[in-house]
C-alpha positions as CSV (number, residue, x, y, z in Angstrom):
1,M,148.0,97.5,89.7
2,R,147.5,100.0,92.7
3,I,146.3,102.7,90.3
4,L,143.8,100.6,88.8
5,W,142.4,99.8,92.3
6,N,142.8,103.5,93.1
7,V,140.8,104.2,90.1
8,C,137.9,101.8,90.8
9,A,137.6,102.7,94.4
10,A,137.2,106.8,93.7
11,F,134.9,105.5,90.9
12,L,132.7,103.6,93.2
13,A,132.8,106.5,95.6
14,T,131.7,108.8,93.2
15,I,128.8,106.8,92.1
16,T,127.5,105.8,95.5
17,L,127.7,109.9,96.6
18,A,126.0,110.6,93.3
19,T,123.0,108.2,93.8
20,G,122.3,109.3,97.0
21,V,122.6,113.0,95.9
22,L,120.3,112.6,92.5
23,A,117.9,110.1,94.0
24,E,114.5,110.7,93.4
25,R,111.9,110.4,96.3
26,A,110.2,107.3,96.4
27,P,106.8,106.7,95.9
28,E,104.5,106.1,99.0
29,D,102.1,103.2,98.9
30,R,98.3,104.7,99.9
31,R,98.3,102.1,103.0
32,Q,100.9,104.1,104.6
33,A,98.3,106.9,105.0
34,T,97.6,107.6,108.8
35,H,94.4,109.3,107.7
36,V,91.7,108.8,104.9
37,V,89.1,111.3,104.4
38,V,86.3,112.1,102.1
39,G,85.3,115.8,101.1
40,K,84.9,118.9,99.5
41,V,87.7,121.1,98.8
42,E,87.1,124.5,100.0
43,G,90.5,126.2,99.3
44,V,93.6,125.7,97.7
45,Y,96.4,128.0,99.3
46,V,99.8,128.0,97.6
47,R,103.2,129.8,98.7
48,K,106.1,130.2,95.9
49,V,109.9,129.8,97.3
50,D,112.6,129.3,95.2
51,G,110.9,127.1,92.4
52,T,108.7,125.4,94.7
53,L,104.8,125.7,95.0
54,H,103.8,124.8,98.3
55,Y,100.5,124.0,98.6
56,V,98.1,123.8,101.6
57,V,94.6,122.3,100.6
58,E,91.7,122.6,102.8
59,I,88.9,120.1,102.8
60,A,85.3,120.1,104.6
61,I,85.3,116.7,105.9
62,E,82.5,114.7,104.9
63,K,83.5,111.3,106.0
64,I,86.4,109.7,107.9
65,E,87.6,106.4,106.5
66,K,90.7,106.1,108.6
67,G,92.5,107.6,111.4
68,D,92.1,109.7,114.7
69,G,91.4,113.3,116.0
70,L,89.3,114.3,113.0
71,K,85.6,115.0,112.8
72,V,82.9,115.2,110.0
73,G,82.2,118.7,109.6
74,E,86.0,120.0,110.6
75,M,88.4,121.3,107.9
76,F,91.4,119.4,107.2
77,F,94.5,120.9,106.0
78,V,96.8,118.8,103.7
79,R,100.1,119.7,102.2
80,C,102.0,119.0,98.9
81,Y,104.4,120.7,96.5
82,Q,104.9,121.0,92.7
83,W,107.7,122.6,90.7
84,D,106.9,126.2,89.3
85,P,107.5,125.6,85.7
86,D,107.7,129.3,85.3
87,W,110.5,130.2,87.9
88,P,113.6,129.6,85.8
89,K,112.0,131.7,82.8
90,G,114.1,134.3,81.9
91,K,117.0,133.7,84.6
92,R,120.2,133.7,84.6
93,L,120.8,130.5,87.3
94,L,123.9,129.9,89.2
95,E,125.7,126.9,88.6
96,E,124.5,125.3,91.8
97,E,120.7,126.1,90.7
98,Q,121.1,124.7,87.5
99,K,122.0,121.3,89.2
100,R,119.5,121.6,91.9
101,L,116.8,122.3,89.0
102,A,118.2,119.2,86.8
103,F,118.1,116.8,89.6
104,R,115.2,117.7,92.0
105,G,112.9,114.8,90.6
106,A,109.4,114.5,90.6
107,A,106.6,116.5,92.4
108,Y,103.3,115.5,93.8
109,D,101.1,114.6,90.7
110,S,98.4,117.4,90.8
111,I,96.5,119.4,93.0
112,P,92.6,119.2,93.4
113,K,90.4,122.1,92.4
114,E,88.2,124.2,94.9
115,G,84.4,122.9,94.8
116,E,86.0,119.0,93.9
117,R,85.0,116.1,95.9
118,V,87.9,114.1,96.8
119,Q,89.0,111.0,98.8
120,V,92.5,111.9,100.5
121,Y,95.4,110.0,101.7
122,A,97.5,111.7,104.3
123,K,100.2,110.9,106.8
124,H,100.4,112.8,110.0
125,G,104.0,113.9,111.1
126,W,105.8,116.9,112.0
127,G,102.6,118.9,113.3
128,H,101.1,118.4,110.0
129,F,99.5,116.3,107.5
130,A,101.2,115.4,103.9
131,G,99.3,114.1,100.9
132,I,100.8,110.2,100.2
133,Y,103.6,111.2,97.4
134,P,102.9,111.6,94.6
135,N,99.3,110.2,94.0
136,W,97.4,111.4,97.4
137,Y,93.6,112.0,96.0
138,D,90.9,110.6,93.9
139,V,88.2,113.2,92.7
140,I,85.0,111.7,93.1
141,K,82.7,111.9,90.5
142,D,78.9,113.2,91.6
143,K,76.3,110.7,90.2
């Protein structure tokens, strides 16, 4: 009977630890945004690091719907990321890299294109703005 309890305890501990490690990032509600702006995408900058595409999207502010410290006409820089689909191709990955690749969860839904007018939902923290995860902007169609 004692062995059964030990096996159950070990099983529960493994599940609990694995769940924390493998948990996907929780989606954020757009109402959590500290800043909501409308503007034109002036630039999209990307940096590749270990299978991740780190983006900074530059937006010329046309309208501020929520948030302090911004002005119409200024540039607004928002960070987000996506996984690099070409990163693992043709590589022999170490076991640790294979595990990280298999369990990394989802990334941001998409990245706006230069020239698009967008409404952006972002949170300020740690000295920068990050898009509300995973769906952080809407493209505004010209009428």
